[in-house]
LOVEX-769649 format. One record per residue (C-alpha): residue in one letter; x, y negated, z. Coordinates in steps of 0.001 Angstrom, whole numbers, plus 524288, in hexadecimal, padded with zeros to 5 digits. Layout:
N
AXYZ/...
END
This chain:
534
MCCB2B9E071DAB95/RCC41C9D89CDA121/ICC9129D279D94A1/GCC34E9C60AD8F09/VCC6AE9C1DED8132/DCC2E89B5A8D79B6/VCC5A09B5BCD6B18/GCC6DE9A7D4D6611/GCCA429A25AD58DF/TCD83D99F8FD5D3F/NCDB4D9A859D68DC/TCD6639B4E5D6ED4/DCD6C79B37DD7DA3/ACD63A9BEEBD8711/VCD65A9C0AAD95C0/LCD75D9CCA8D9E5C/MCCFDD9CACFDAAFF/DCD02F9D2CDDB771/GCC4E49CE05DBFA0/ACC58D9BF33DBFC3/ECD4059BEF1DBC72/VCD9869BC4FDAEF6/VCE43D9C695DAE97/ACE94E9C364DA0FA/WCE5D39BA88D95A2/TCEA669B7E9D87DA/KCE8279AFE7D7B99/QCEA4A9B6E4D6EC1/PCE8369B1DFD60D6/TCDAE09B55ED5B5E/TCDC939BE9FD4FE2/ACD50F9BF8DD4333/DCD1DB9CDDCD4575/VCCB979CAF8D52CB/GCCF8B9D78AD5978/SCDE579D645D59A3/GCDDEA9C91CD6094/VCD4C59CE88D6AF2/ACDD239DAAED6C63/ACE9819D280D6DCF/ACE3349CA22D7867/ICDE409D5DBD801C/RCEB3C9DCFBD7EF6/ACF24C9D0CAD83B6/VCEA739CF69D9049/LCEB1E9DDFBD932F/ACF9DE9DE10D9126/DCFBCC9D1B4D991A/ACF44C9D769DA4A1/RCF9959E538DA276/VCEBCD9EA86DA27A/ACE7CB9F6D9D9B31/PCDC869F5DCD9167/ECD4F89FFF2D994A/ACD4179F65FDA4B9/VCCB829ECE8D9D0C/ACBD379EDCBDA102/SCB75C9E4A8D96D6/VCBB209DBB2D8BA0/MCB3D99CF1AD8893/ICB6569C7BFD7BE9/GCB1C09BA91D7722/TCB3EF9B71FD68ED/TCB2259ABB2D5FA7/HCB2479B458D5387/FCA3C59B32BD510D/TCA3729A481D5338/NCAF159A2B1D4A36/ACA8B29AB06D3FA2/LC9CD99A205D3F96/VCA4CA9957CD4016/ECAE5499A1FD35A1/RCA3579A02AD2D55/SCAAC79ACE2D2BCA/RCA9779BB8ED2E43/LC9A9C9BAE2D2E26/DC912F9C51FD2917/RC87179C2F6D1EB9/VC79E79C2F1D2590/GC6C4E9C771D21EC/IC61E69BED6D2836/LC54149C385D2AAB/RC4B7F9B84FD2F21/LC3E139BCB8D33C4/AC36A39AFEDD32D4/SC2FB79AEE2D25CD/PC27EF9A82AD2120/SC298D99D30D2B1B/GC384C99EA1D2CA0/EC3C7799C84D1E90/AC3DF598DB4D1EAD/LC4B9D98DDBD24AD/PC53EB99934D1F8A/PC5DAE9A038D2859/MC6B0A999AFD29BE/TC65C298C49D264A/GC6F9D98216D2AA9/WC7AF498B9FD2BCB/PC884C986E1D270F/KC89E898B12D18EA/AC96B699225D1B64/LC90F199A46D2668/AC847499D36D1EF5/GC8CB09A144D1357/QC947E9AAC8D1B9F/VC883B9B109D212D/DC82299B162D1378/AC752D9B5C6D1909/KC6ADD9BD98D11E5/TC5E079B8A0D1778/YC507B9BE91D1828/LC44E99B63AD1C50/LC3AEC9C02BD20E9/PC2D7C9BF97D2742/GC2D109BFEFD3604/GC2F499B820D424F/FC267C9B2E2D4CEE/EC200B9A62BD5075/FC23E099FC0D5D4F/DC184E9A62FD63F8/GC1BC19B3D6D5F6B/RC12969B4AAD53B7/EC18479BAD1D4779/IC1C139B1BBD3C6F/AC1B5B9BD5CD334C/PC1C349CC14D3529/LC29459D2C4D3351/DC2B739D7B3D2569/TC32719E48DD27F1/SC34179E7F2D199B/AC3AA19DACFD16CA/IC43F59DCCDD222B/RC47839EA5FD1D7B/AC49C19E53FD0FB4/AC527B9DA4CD14C9/AC5A649E3F5D1CDF/RC5C819ECAED110A/QC60F39E12DD08CC/LC6A919DCF0D1343/RC6FC59EAC0D1471/EC71C99EB9ED05AD/AC78729DE47D05AD/GC81DF9E2D0D103A/IC7D0F9D8D3D1A18/DC7DD59DF4AD2774/SC7C1A9D37CD3064/IC6DD89CFC6D31E5/AC67339C50ED39CD/IC58A69C5F1D3CBB/SC51159BA35D41BD/SC42CF9B7DED44A1/VC3B1D9ABEAD48EA/FC38DC9ABC6D57AA/AC3FE99B8C6D5961/PC434A9B559D6799/VC34A19B4FFD6A31/NC32739C1EFD6345/PC3E549C969D5DF7/SC36789D4C7D5875/MC37979D0F0D4A1B/EC46589CF51D4ABC/EC47B29DC59D51A7/RC3EE99E357D47E6/AC46089DD43D3C57/AC533A9E152D420C/AC4E819EF56D4359/LC49ED9EF79D3525/VC56CA9E9CED304B/AC5E769F3FAD380A/EC56A59FEDED31A6/EC59859F9F6D23E1/HC67609F4FED2668/PC6D999FDACD30E3/RC7AEA9F6F8D30BF/AC75299E95BD3296/RC79509E0D0D3E09/IC6CB89DA14D41F0/TC6B299CDB9D4A0B/VC5D929C9EFD4EB0/SC5C4C9BBADD526C/HC54829BD30D5F0C/TC604B9C3B1D65A0/LC68879B776D63CB/GC61209AAAED6350/RC55989A3A2D690B/IC48C699F10D635B/GC4E5399515D5999/FC4D5A99CD4D4D05/IC57DA996F3D4438/EC626C996D8D4EBE/RC5EDA9A4AFD52E3/EC5F4F9A977D44D8/NC6C709A2B5D4308/AC71F49AA00D4EC5/AC6D4F9B6FAD4945/IC73749B41DD3BF5/LC80779B025D421D/NC80759BC6DD4A6E/AC7DE19C4D9D3E7F/AC88A89BDFFD36DC/LC927D9C155D417D/GC8F1A9CFD1D4189/SC9AC19D598D3A4A/LCA4789CC72D40C6/AC9F0A9D00FD4E20/SCA0819DE8FD4B69/HCAE789DC4BD46AF/VCB2879D3BBD5222/ICAC8E9DC72D5CA3/ACB2969E87BD565E/ACBFD49E19ED5626/FCBEA89DE95D649E/ECBB0D9ECAED6797/RCC65B9F1F0D5F6E/ACCFC29E8C3D6662/LCCB969EE14D7393/ECCC589FC0CD6EAB/DCDA179FA12D6954/ICDEA59F49DD7654/GCD8279FFA3D7DF2/VCCE139F746D84F1/ECC1A49FF44D866E/ACBA199F50CD8E2B/PCACFA9EFF6D8925/LCAD8B9E40FD8045/YCA4D99D828D821B/LCA3D99CB7CD7A76/SCA0D89BDFBD7FBD/QC94549B79DD7B42/NC8FC29A994D7A69/DC8A9C9A83ED884F/GC97219ACC9D8EF6/TC92CF9BAD0D9164/LC96BE9C794D8AFD/IC90579D0D9D816D/SC94999DE58D7D33/AC9CCB9DFFDD70FF/AC91709E6F7D6A5C/RC880C9DBC2D6D02/AC921F9D1C8D6884/AC93919D93CD5BB5/AC84C69D879D59D1/YC835C9CA53D5E4E/PC90469C354D5B60/VC89779B61ED5B0D/LC87C29B759D69D2/TC96819B5EED6B83/IC994A9A9EBD6334/GC99E09A0D0D6EFF/SCA1DE9A9F1D777D/GCAEE49A2C2D7683/PCAACF99673D7DD7/TCA26699E15D8778/NCADD19A6E1D8B0C/SCB61B99AF6D8DE3/MCAB55994DBD9611/RCA90C9A11CD9E09/GCB7B19A2F7D9FB7/ACB95F994DDDA416/ACAE9D9967EDAE2C/FCB4A89A30EDB343/LCC28699DB1DB41C/TCBE7199128DBB0D/GCB28399567DC2E7/VCAB6B9897EDBD5F/RC9DA798CDCDB8C1/DC990897F9DDB3D6/ACA22C9780EDAAE2/ICA5989748BD9CEA/VCAF8C97DC1D96EB/LCB93A978FED8CAF/DCBEC5984A1D8556/VCCA0297F51D7D3C/GCCEB398847D7278/GCD75298678D66AE/TCCCCF98047D5E33/TCC1C097B4BD66C3/TCBDE3977E4D748E/DCB11997E7FD781E/LCA972977CDD82EC/GC9ECA97EE4D8A56/VC974B97D0BD96FA/LC9798986E7DA209/AC8AF6987F5DA9BF/SC8B6C9915FDB53C/GC970D9983CDAF1F/FC90C499AC0DA1D9/PC916D992C2D9548/RC863F98928D9385/EC7DB198DFED8879/SC7A6498516D7D38/SC6C4D9807AD7DD7/VC6B9197D3AD6F5E/AC6DCB98490D62C2/VC7C3E986F8D6089/DC837F98524D53C0/IC8C9E99056D502B/GC943998E93D439A/GC89EC984E7D3EE8/VC7E6198DCDD421F/RC748A98AEBD4CE4/IC715199608D5638/NC694599673D62B6/FC6E1D9A19FD6B16/RC75C299FDED778C/MC82AB998DCD75A2/PC8B599913CD7EFC/DC8A999827FD7E5B/IC981398019D788C/LC9E4E973F1D72E0/ACA9DF976C8D69F7/LCB39E96B9DD6925/GCBDEB96B43D5E66/LCC94F96A65D67DC/GCD2909759CD6B05/GCE0D2978D8D6C63/GCE28F979B7D5DAE/TCDAA396D94D5A3B/RCE15F9655BD4FE2/ICE51295768D5358/HCE30394EECD4773/LCED1A94416D481C/DCF6A993F90D3DC9/PD045C9441CD41E6/SD096193671D3F28/RD012D931E8D4ABA/YD067593BC9D54A6/AD0FF8931D1D5A79/AD06DA92614D5993/ED04DE91D14D651C/GCF64291EA6D6399/ICEC4F9241CD5A0D/ACDEF291FA9D55AD/ECD33192834D583E/DCD11692B0DD49DB/ECDF2692FCBD485A/LCDD1493B5FD5161/GCD4B59477CD4F7C/VCD37395324D589D/GCCE3395F5FD51D9/PCC4BB9654ED4FDB/DCCD6296DFCD4753/SCD725976FAD4DDF/VCE2C197F79D4A61/GCDC1B98A35D526D/FCE3B9996E7D5393/RCEE8299115D4B0C/ICF2B498816D5618/TCFF6998FB2D57F5/ED02A398D0FD49B2/QCFD8497F65D4738/ACFE4C977BFD5415/RD0A3796F00D55E2/LD0D8197637D6283/FD102A98276D5AA7/GD174397C72D4F25/GD0B8997902D46BD/DD082296BE6D40DE/TCFA88969B6D4680/LCF86B9612AD5273/TCEEA5967DED5B74/ACE80996528D686C/SCF17896EB7D6EDD/DCFD17966FFD69CD/VCF7A095AA2D6FE7/ACF4BA96188D7CC7/VD02C59667CD7DA9/AD080995919D79F0/ACFFC995324D84C5/GD051495CD0D8EBC/RCF7C09633FD90F4/VCFCE1970E1D8DE4/RD0973977BAD8A10/FD0A9F981BBD7F22/GD10BC982E2D71B1/DD1CFC97B0DD6E7C/PD1B5B96CBED7291/TD27A096913D6AE9/RD1FEF96B56D5E5F/LD15F2960D1D61CD/PD161095415D5A33/AD19F9947BAD614F/LD0CAD942B6D6587/SD0CBB9354BD6BC7/ED063393456D7901/PCFAFA92BD0D73CB/VCF83793572D68CD/RCF8D794132D71CB/DCEFE693A9AD7BA0/ACE65E93671D70FA/VCE4E494477D6C28/WCE3449499BD7A04/ACD93193F0DD7D0D/RCD17F9428CD70CB/MCD11A950E6D74C4/QCCD0694D4FD82A1/ACC2239449AD7D64/MCBD2794FE2D74FC/LCBC6C9589FD80FB/ECB5AD94E31D8939/ECAB6894BD7D7EE1/ACA8E795A73D7D9B/VCA75795BFBD8C57/DC9D7A950D9D8C87/RC95AE95791D81DE/MC94B196410D89F3/KC90F695D93D96D6/TC82C295D86D9B13/SC845B9533BDA5C3/RC8C1B946C5DA7AD/GC94C994BADDB297/DCA291950F7DB13B/VCA3DA95F8CDAEFB/VCADF7969F7DB1C1/LCB5AD96DE3DA5AF/LCBC1097B34DA416/ACC73A97AF9D9A2F/VCCA8898828D9432/GCCFB798DDFD8789/GCDD4F98E19D81CD/GCDCAB97F8DD7EC3/NCD79E97B41D8C1D/FCE39B97273D8D7B/LCDC73968E4D8482/VCD2DD9662BD8F9B/PCD8EB95C0DD98C2/DCD7D495D3BDA779/TCCE78951B2DA7DC/LCC3B494E61D9E44/RCB93A94407D9EA6/GCAC9794A7CDA30D/ACB3829559CDAA0E/ACB32195732DB8CF/RCBF0995FECDB782/VCC5C596875DAD7B/VCC84B97671DB1C6/RCD28397E73DAA90/PCD1E798C48DB006/PCDCB79966FDAFFE/HCDC7299E96DA385/ACD50E9936FD9CF3/ACDB0599713D8FD4/VCD41C9A447D8FEC/ACC77D9A079D96CF/NCC0149A5B2D8B04/ACC58A9B362D8D06/VCC2EF9B27BD9BA6/GCB4EA9AEB9D98AB/ACB3759BAD6D9048/ACB9839C38AD9AB4/ICB0899BF27DA5C1/ACA4079BE33D9DC9/QC97B69C53ADA1E0/VC8E699CC88D9913/GC82369C50BD95B2/AC74939C734D9086/QC69F19BDF7D8C55/VC5B839C064D8A29/EC536C9B625D8345/QC450C9B7B3D8073/VC389E9B00ED7E20/VC2E4B9B4D0D87BD/SC20019B1C4D89EB/YC1C5E9B013D9833/EC0E399B2D3D94D5/RC11CB9C06CD9019/EC1BDF9C2F5D9AAE/PC1C629BC42DA801/RC27D29B2F0DA924/EC2EE89B995DB474/QC2D3A9C6D4DAE27/AC32C99C1D3DA146/LC3E6F9BB59DA7EA/DC414D9C78DDAFED/RC40BC9CFC6DA38B/LC4A5D9C6EED9C5E/RC539F9C683DA808/AC53659D54FDA861/EC56319D616D99CF/AC61D19CCE7D9B3A/RC670D9D4D5DA6BB/DC659E9E198D9F3E/QC6CA69DC03D937C/AC77F19D723D9BE6/IC79669E493DA209/AC78A89EB2CD94AE/AC83A19E22DD9027/GC8C979E7BDD9A9C/GC89579DF5CDA665/IC88EF9E449DB460/AC7AA89E55EDB881/EC7D029DF9FDC607/SC83AC9D39FDC050/VC79169CF72DB6C0/EC75359C150DB8C0/IC6B019B918DB1D1/VC728D9AC9EDAF2A/EC68EE9A558DA69C/MC5A639A541DA40D/DC53F599B58D9B13/EC454899A37D9987/VC3FE3990F5D8F3B/YC313599000D8D64/LC2D3698F94D7F20/SC21899869DD7E40/YC1F5A989C6D6FE6/LC1D1899837D72E1/PC109399D8FD78C3/GC0F799A5A0D852A/RC184D99DAAD8E36/AC24169A207D8668/AC320899FA3D8AC9/QC3F5D9A279D8553/VC47079A917D9026/RC559B9ABA3D9000/VC5C509B3A9D9A7C/RC6B069B584D9B21/AC71B69BF94DA3B7/VC801B9C237DA661/AC86BD9CDB1DACD7/DC947C9D175DB0B3/LC9C199DC05DA9F0/ACA26D9E623DB29C/GCADA29DFD0DB9E8/TCA9C69D1A7DB783/AC9FF59CF72DC26C/ACAA309CF02DCD28/VCB2ED9C66EDC4C0/LCA8B79BBEFDC2CC/ACA4649BC5BDD104/ACB2419BBA4DD63D/HCB53B9B02FDCD5F/ACA94C9A8A8DD252/YCA4C29A7ABDC44F/
END
């Protein structure tokens, strides 16, 4: 038995799976204290299936807490930044271009110190160990425990970042240290940004992971806990606490993986319709397509692996902006109607017309149009057929435009409609070969978490003059396999699912940036995936 949980901004979804079968599922309100909502969801599925907590073999959780913290500019740590790049790296200070509100929350204390490498591995300047020690002491005295260390061309040679981290740890034992080469790629600013964001999430990550662990302990579930990360695979709770930024794209990836599992379709566009947004992503061979460009998170550009996701301001709680005096009109002009992007979100049961509120939402229109049944239809305003159809047509046009933006070819594509608001996706859309709405579509995100595999990725810049190409590739494959096994994967199930090799013409020695990604099944999942032809 496995439990998958997805903690969203509105609902916490959970499923209990026995093999490939969804034995029980639930939607519970997300709670402010994190743990109680998760505990309520897990208790609900266990009670529904009459399963004892001891029967659970593993628990997988995906959460939007870290994404929301960045978007809402809240619950972030103050960060100490050590940039090893002087004198050449002083022209553009850290956090340049960040939104003022986010930069103000992080309130960084920055040190521009000698160090870093040229693109060919030559030192820009030697490491100043005394300056690093002094900076660490100052940060300790200031009570700043979250520290980000970045160095120019650290992916080519991480030695300076590693040495600086060791020095900081000696002077500031309670520090949580993020080194940039473990997160990003060669682009310095984006990589440094990722390290700063990760450091800023440190306390929140410790709190959230601890809340999850306490929830399981209170219920009596002793199974190992894993968290979903951006590429649709799992990492241990301990690694998620150290690298929370790796999980900020886990919500959409869980839905995409769950949609693929529930339908058996491996190549499609997934529309995950929630209460506030519709997230569109592309499935390629059963995994989310990775973004090939720098991604913007909360207004900050980063360059580590993230799914290629388009967020559309259309969900079940989306506000319909239309003057009530026009509800019964025989027709409305285009400029009289607005759909979103604002939403009532988790307050839908208080504010939507279906539940006695005074706000017209997308769900109200869907019920009025006969697309779905819930709430109290007698509370709906008297919408004329032309008005109702105009709103529905506007929502359909928004979806069609979004699908076109995600397509990479002119042909029609298969669409998988999931999420609690999947009723907003009509059965036919322009540009769609067909629309597939799987069973348990409303909790596809939790299913995606439950069936996820552990993953590992190794990325390194190598010189084929120093190390023969085949030998280097074999070494990196072996490292990725070992990491997947160390993360809890079954050795016999390890599979190399991706290997990218990009030659770097600006580096000497026939250099290439190589990325190898491996996945492996957790105990009990291999047979499930094979039996489900996934």
